[in-house]
N, C-alpha and C positions, 0 to 999 in steps of 0.2 A: 150599933154601938162599933163595929169593924168600920164604916161606913166615916164613923167621926176620927178614929183613929187612925185611920189612911187618908185621913182631910190634915190633921191637926201635922201628923210626918210631912204631906205635902207642902204644906204652907212652911213648915221651918224646914227643907230643904231648899225652898222658891229665896223664902228671905235670905237662906247661907249664900245661895249661888248668886244672888244681889248686890248680898254685902262683898263676898269678893270680889266678885265685875269690879265694885266701886272703888275699890283698894285698888283691884291692879289700875283700872285708872287712872289714880291721883297717883301713884305710884310711876306710871306712864307720865303721867304730864308736867313730876316732878322732874324724872329725868329730862324730859324735851325740855326745860328752863334749864338745869345743871346743862347739858348737850351743849346746850348753845356758849354759856359762858366757858367750860369748860376748854372747848373749843378755839374760844378766845384765846384763854389764859394757854394753853396747853404754846398755843404759836408765836406770842407777845412775852408773855412773863410776864405779865401784870397782873397781880394776884386780885385787883377791883373788880376784873373779868366776873371773876370764881360769884360773885352779886350780881350778876344781873337778871332779873326776870322776865320772862317771855312778855308777861302780861303787860309789863311796865315799859318794853321796851316798842313791842307793839304801838300801844298807844301813840308814844312820842313821833312815831314812823308815819304811824297816819296822821298826826297833826303836820308834819311837815312835809306828806307829799299833798293834803292839799294847801297847805300855802306855797309851794313852791311849783304846782302845776304848772303855772304860767312862763316858767324855765327848761318847761321837758318840751321836748319834740316831738314825741306821739302821748300827751296825758291821759288819755283814752286807755289806749291797749295798757301805758303803765301800770297805771291806776285797777283795769283789769287783773292782768296779770298777779301784783300782791296782794289782790284783795284775793282771786281763788286757790293761792295759795298760802295763805293765813301769816301773811307780811309777811314771809321769813328774810333776812336778808343773806337771800344768796347768792349774789355776786362775794360776799365781803367771802361768806364761807365757802364757796365753791376757789375763789382766787387769791388767797391769802397766805394756801401752804406752798413752800417751791417759789416764794417773789411771785406769784400772779400780776398781786397788782402793782408792784413795780415792773415789771415785762409788760404791763398794760401802756404805762404812761410812758415808759420810755418810746415805744409805736407811736404815739401821740407828740410825743418833742420830733419825731424823726417825719413829722406831716410834712414840711416842709419839701421834704424830695419827692411829693405830689404836688407841690404848688397851693398847700391847703397850711393853713394857719394851727397850730401847736392850741394857739389859745380858742378855736374851732368846739373845740375837745375836753378844753378848763384842763388842760395838760397842769398849768402849773399849781390850779386851788386842789387837784387830785393828786395830784403829786403831793402837798402840806400834808392832806386828811391823811394819807394812805401814811407817813411818816410819823406821824401823831399818831396813831394806830400803833406804830410799833415804843414808839418812846414810852416806856415804864413813869416816867417822872411826868409828864405830860400831861393825862387824866389824872386827876385826881380825887373826884367826887364823880356816883354812879349817874348823878342825872349827868354830866359830861358825856361819860361814856356811850350813853344811848343818844345823845346828838351828837357824838362823833360817827359813830353808825350807822345813823339813819343819815346823815352827810355823805359819807362816803357810800352809804348804798347809793341810796339815789344819784348820786355823780356820775358813779361807775358805770350804773346800766345807761343813763343816758348819753354819757358820753361812746362805750359799746357801741350804745347800740347806731350812734352817730357819725361816727368813725367806720363802721361796717358798712356801713348803707353809702355813705360819703366813695369809699371804694368801689366798690362794686356794683352800685347804681347813679354813683355821682352827684355833687352836694344840691346843684340846681334841677328843678323838674324840668327840660326848657321850651314845654308847651305853657310855664307859666309865664315864660317872661317876650317869647316869642312869638309877636300875633301872627304869622306866615310860617308856620311851623307843623305838619301835618303826618309828621314819622311817627309807626307805633314805635312808643319806646316804654321800657317796662322796669315801674318803678316798686320799689318796698312794696311789700303788703304785710298783713298784720302774722303770717306764718314767719316771712322773713326773718319780722320784728322778735314774734316771742322766739325764733330760734335760739336768740342771742343769749337767753337764759341756763340753756341747756348744754354750752359749752362745758368742758371737761380740763381741756387743756389747752389757756389760752395763748400758751404762742403758738402752740400746732396749727391752730385757728388762727389766729393772726396772720402767719406764714402762709396760710393757703389762701386768703384774701388778696395778696401784692397782687398786683394785674402783672401780665407775664406775658402780653402780645407784644412782640417785636417793634411795634409805632411807640408803643408806651415805654417801653426801657431806651427806645432812644431819644425821644423826647424826656423821659426823664434822663438820661446820662447828661444830657444839652443842660440840663437845669443844673443838674449840681457843679456840673464846669465853670459854668459861669459864660456859656459862650452867646458871643454879639452874630447877631444873623448879617450876610453883607449889606453893609449901608445901613445896617439899623442899630441904636445904641444898645450898651448892654441891660440896661432897663427894660426896654420896650422888646427886647427877645424876651426877655424872663414874663416878663406880659403876655408874651404870645403863645412862649411853652405854657403857660397857664393855663390859659383858655383852650388849649389845644389839647392836653390831658383832661382834662375837665370832660371834653366832647369824648374823648377815648373813653370815659369810665361813663356814657351812656349806654344804656343798653339797647342800642336800635339798629343795630351791626348786619349786612346781610350775614344770611349763616346758609342758601342754597348755593348749591352745585354750580349755577348759573345766574347772571343775572349781567342788570347794565347799571352803571355809579356814574353819574356825572358830577363835577365838585366845582359847585357854580364859583365858587370863587380862583379856580383855576385853571375856567374856562376850556374843560376837556370833560372825553368821555372816552370810560371804557368800559367793553365786553367781557366781563369775567367769567370764566370758567376752570373747575378745580383750581382754584384762588392761586391763575395765571391769567393777563390780559391777551387775550385772541386780537382784539380789535381795538385801535385808541384812535380818536379825532380831536381835533379842534371843535368849541363850539360857541353859538354867540349866548350871553344869557339874556335875562331883562337889565333894565335899565338901574342902576342905583342909587339910595341917596348920596353916598357918600365918595362918589367918583375923583373928587377932589382928594379924598383920603386923611380928611383932616381928624384930628383928634376928638372934637368938639361935634355932636350931634344936636341940631336943633331940633330934630324932629322926637327927641326922648330927651322926655323930662327927666332929669336927673333926683331931683328933691324930692320923688317917690317912687316906691316900687310898683309900677304899671308896665303893663306891656307894652314894647316898642312899638312906635309909627312906623313901621316901612315906608318907604316911595310906593305906588300902588303899580309900579312897573317892575317891583323885583320879584325873582323866577320862587316859588316857595321851595322848602324844604317838607320835603315829602316822601311816601312810596308808595307804590300801585305793582301794577299787574299789568304788563302790556299786552294786549287781546287781540290784534287785531290792527290792519294799514287800510285808509284810503288813501290811491292813486288817482289822482288829478284830483286832490283834493277841493271841496266847499271849503268858501272860509265866512265863517259865522262872527262877522263882525260882535267883540264884546259892545256892549251899550259905553262904558267908559272911551272905548278908542271913536265911533261914532259917534260922541257926545263933543269929546275935544278934538277930533280932527278931522273926520268923514264930513260931517253938519259945516265944518268950517270950509274945508275944500272948495265943497258942493256949491257954497253960498259967494265963493270969490271966484270959484269957474265951473259957470252951468253944463259942462263937456264932463267935468271931474269924469262922475259916473258913469260914464260911457265910455269913455277911455278906457276906463279902468275895470272896466266889466262887471260892476257893482249894480245890485238890485235892489231897488228900497220895497220892503213889504206892509202894510198898513193888517193890520188884524189878520195878518196870514194871507193879506190876498197882496199879489205882486202888483205896484204902483205904475202903469203903464207909461205916463207925461209926468217926469222928475222934475222937468222945468216948470212944472204948473206948483209945485213946492214953495210957499213962501219960508224959507230957512230962518229968518229971521223972528217967527212967530212961534214963540212958548218954547219948550224943549222937543225939538226935532229928534234927537239923538232916543229921548225916552218914547217918543209919539212913534218911530219908525223903526223896525229893522233892518241888519242890512247883510245882506250876502253876496261877496263873491266869488262868480264863473271862475270855474276851470280854463287855465289859460299859462301860458310863460310867463306871465305877468304876474301870477297869482303871486300873494303875499306868501304861501303856506310850499312855492316851489311846487312839485311835482311829485309829492308823496308825505304823508303825514302818519305817526304811530300812535294810537289813541291807547289810552290809559285812565280806568277811572281815577277823577280827582275833585274834590271841590271848589279848587283855583281855578276849573277851568284850561290850562297848561297842556302842552303835550312836545313832545319831540317831532320834527318837520325840518323839508325842506325849503331851498329859500332861494329867492332871483338873485338876492344882493348879497355875491360871492367873494366881493370887495371886502367886505370887514373882518373876512379870517383870516387877513393879509395884516390885522392891527395888532398890537400886544393886548388893548386896553378892548374887550370884545363885549362890555355891557350896555350893548344896544339898541334889545328887545323890547317888545313889548310887556315881553316877563314869560312864556314859552322861548324853547330850547331848537337855538337853528343849528344843522348838519351840516359839517363838511362832505362829508361822505354818505350819504342816507341811501344810494346804492348797494354797498358795501354793508351799510347798518342791517340793512332788508337781508343781505344774505346770509349773515351770521345767524341770524334770527330764524331766518324760514331754511337754511340749509338749499341744497340740490333737488330739484323735482319742478315738480308741474307749475305751485304758486308762484315760486319765486321764477321762474321764467316769463310766467305770464306779467309781474311788477314790470320785468325790467323790460318788456315789450310796449309796456303802455306806458313808462315813465320815457321810452326814446321816441314814442311818437306825439304828434299836434292834437291827444287828444281833446275833445271836448266832456268829454263826460267821466263822473266820478266813479270809480270802483272797487265798492268794498273787502278788503280779503282777509278771511279770520286767521290769524298764528295756530297751527296743529296743535301746540304746546303755550301757555303765558306764559311770559318772561319776567322774572321779578326787574322793579326797576326803583333807582334811590337818587331822588334829587337831593345833594348833601352839600355842607358849608365847612370846607375846611381849610388854613391857612398856614399851617405846619405840620410837616411829615418829612419822613423819610422815603428817598428816593429805592432802587432794586441794588444801590451800590449804598447804601445807609449813608447816603447825603441828606443833608435837610434841604428842606426844600421850602421858603418862605414865598407868600404871594401877599398882595394885597388884601386891607380888607373893605373892599367897593361898597357893601352894605352895612359898615359896621356893628355887624352884628358880634363881633370881639368886643369891644367897645360898651355893649350893653352887658355881655354876660360877665367881663370885669368888674365891671359896675357894682352889679347884681353878688358878685362873689366879695365884695368889697364891701357893700353895704351891710352883709349875713358875717363877716367877719371871721369868713373862712381859705380866704385869699393867703398866703404868707408876706 
C-alpha cells in the first residue's frame, strides 16, 4: 500500500514537472519570437514587425538561401553557419543599432579608394534594402517584412565577407590566374569567413581591416588624387595603381628579418635586412611576351577566365630558400633550350658543342663522338641530355645560387656582362643573372672560410664544380611589381614586360571588382 502511494506521488510530481518544463519552453519560444519582432520594432518604429513569427521567417529565409546560393561567394560556409545557428538574422540584429548597416554601406561606397567597385559589394542594392527597413511606410505586409529581412540578411552577410576578404587577402587569387605563380599566398579560410558573423562593432572592425602599409597608403593617395605617371595617361595610371594595390593586398609578403627579393619588372635585386637594403644590383630576367609593351596580349584569351599562357622564358613568381651555391658550376641544359637552340646550333656547326664545352649524354652515358649524331633524326633534344662544363664561357658564369623550385630556375653569374648596361634586361631563358655575384655571396655567407673559398675559386680558371652549403638558409622572393613608392616616397613606374598587369586587370573587370 505504501509503495502504491509513493508511486502515485512520484508519477504526479513527474507529470507536474513535465508540464512546468513544457510551459517554460513554450514561453521561451514565444519570447524568442517576440524578441526578434520587438528588436526590429524598437529600432525602426514599424509596428508591423511586432507580428513577426520566427518559424515563418525561417521558412522564408531558407527558401531565399536555397534560391540564391549561386549568388553567394561562399555558399557552403554561409549555409552551414545559418543552419547551425537556427537561421537567425544575425547581421541585421547585430548591426541595425547605431546605424551599423548604414556604416557598412558607406565603407562599401568608398571602396573606390582601394581601386575597387562598390557594386562588387552590392552597395546600391544593400543601401536600398537598409533604407526600406527603416522606412515605416515602405513595408505594408508581414510577407514583405519576411522577404526584406531575409534579403537584407543574406546580402549584408555576403557583401561583408567579400569586402573583408578583399581588403585583407585581395579579390583575386593569383594562383588561379597566373600560370607561373608559385608564391606561398594565404587565402581566407572558413575561420576567417565565419568570424564575420561575430562582429559586434561594425565601424571598429571595418576601420581595423583598412590596409596601413606605407606602400599601400602611397598608391592609394595617388589613386585618390588622380595622379598621372611620367609619360602615362591618367586613365592608364589609374589602372596601374589599381592592379598594384591588389598585389599589395595579397598575403605573400616577406616576414623574415633577412631575405632576398627580386622585382622582375624592375630588373633589380635587393638583399633586405631589418627593413633596409644592404645590397642592391641590376639583374637580367627571362624574356617576356610583352617586350613591346602593347596593351593586347595574343597569348591571353580574354573571352574566358582561364590562366594566362606565359612565354616559356618568363621568370616565374615564387618564393623559396637559398640553401647552397655551386662555384664553377655545371649547366644542366634544360630540354627546351636543347631542343630549340643547342641541337640546331650543333646541326649547323659540327664544332659547336666542343667549342662551348658541352657534353652530350644518352641514357646517362656520355657520347664520345658527337659528330656521329644525326641531328635531323627524330627529336634529339628529347633523346639526349646536355651539360656545359665549368669554364670562363659557361652560361652560368662562375657561381650559381640554388633554391628548390619546380621551374628549375636559380640566380647566377654570367659571362654576358654587356646586358647589364641595357635598360631592357628581360633577356635570359628564365633564370636571374646577377650583376654582382661575388658581393651577393659575401652578404649571404658573411666573412669566414666559406666565403674566402668561394672568392678564391671564382678567381681561378678552375674546371671543377664545388658545392658549398649556406650556414643558414636565406629566403628568396621573385616578385612582379610595376608601381611602388621609393625611399623618398616618390612613385616609381615600370613597364609591364610580361603583360601580367593586363591579365590581372582583365580578371578584376570580369569579376566586376575594379572601379
